N, C-alpha and C positions, 0 to 999 in steps of 0.2 A: 504494500500500500504506500502511495506517495505521501510526502509530508503534508501537502495541502489537504488531501483527502482525510488524513488522520486528524488534522485540526478541525475539519468540518464535523467529523464523527464525535470528537470530544465535546464540541459545543452543542451537539444535538441536532444538527441539520441533516435530515435524511433527504437525499435528492432522488425523488421518484423519476422514472423515465419520462421524457418529454413526449407528448402526443403530437403527431404531425399536424393536427388541427390547430394546436397552439402555435406552432411555427408559422403556419399560414396566417393566423390572426395577427401575430407580431409583424410579419412582413407587410401585410395590408396596411398597417398603421404607420409604416415608414414613409417619410416624405419622398416623393418621386424625383429626386435630384439626379441630374445628369453628370455631376462631377464624380471623379474617381481618383484613386491613389495609385500605388505601384501595380496593383493587379488589373487596373483598367476596367473594373466592374462597378457600375453605378447602382444606386438603390433603385433607380427606374428599371434597369435591366433585371435586377433580382425580382422586383414586383411583377414584371411581365412574364418571367419564366418560372415562378414559384411552383406552379402545378406540376412542372416537369422535374423539379429538383427537390421536392418536399421530402421524399423518403431518404435519399442519401444525406441531405442536410440534417434531417432529424437524427439519423444514426451518428453523424459526426458530432453533433451537439451532445447527444447522450454519452458518447464515449468520452468527450471532453469533460463533462460534468462528473461522470463516474470516476475518472482518473484524477480529477482536480488539476488538469493541465490545459492551458489554452495554447493552441498551435501558434508557433512563432510568427507565421505569416499574418495572423490576425492582430498582432501586437505592433506592427510597423505603421507608424503615423507619418503623415506629411505635415510638417510644422510650417505655419505661415504667420507673418505679422499682420495684425489687424490695425489699420490706421485709426488713430484716435485724435491726433492734433498735429500741428506743424512740427512738433519736436519728436525726434525718434524715440527718446526715452519714455514717451507716453504710449507708444504702440504696445500692443499686447500680443503674445503668441497664442495661436489656437492649433490644436492637433486634428487633422483630418484623418479619420480612421476608415479602414476598408468596410464596404457595405456589409459583408458577411459577419464582421465582428460585432455589429450592432444587434444582431439577432440573439446570440447567446447572452450578450450583455443585458438586454432588456428582459430576457427570460429569468436570468439570475437576479436582477434587480427586483422583479415582481415576486420571486420566491422569498427573497430576503425581507421585503416589505411585509409580505404575508406572515412570515415568522415573527417579525418585530411586533406587528399588531396583535397576533394571537398570544404572544407572551407579554403583552402590555408594556413593551419597551418604548413604543411610540404612541 
């Protein structure tokens, strides 16, 4: 068992398998942007092709959650400066993430929020 998976089991988070319908629901809620990063895959393309890739994507997400490991390619961000004023020191960086990384991120966020509310942490 990997270290991250051990930590999750110690704090009592049981990660049930993700249902393909949940993946479809999360993808449908993504903004259909045409921008992309190193993989050249936009959220618009993911939304348009989700019915064809749901099962393999669901399997990858389940493997990732069960192992407690995020694939390295989903962690690569394109960092850009956002203009805020005439002075460079006021610009702020933003990280553009791959479209596919947003799906397990939102699923895990929802699982954690559900846990926090059920345990009255929030």
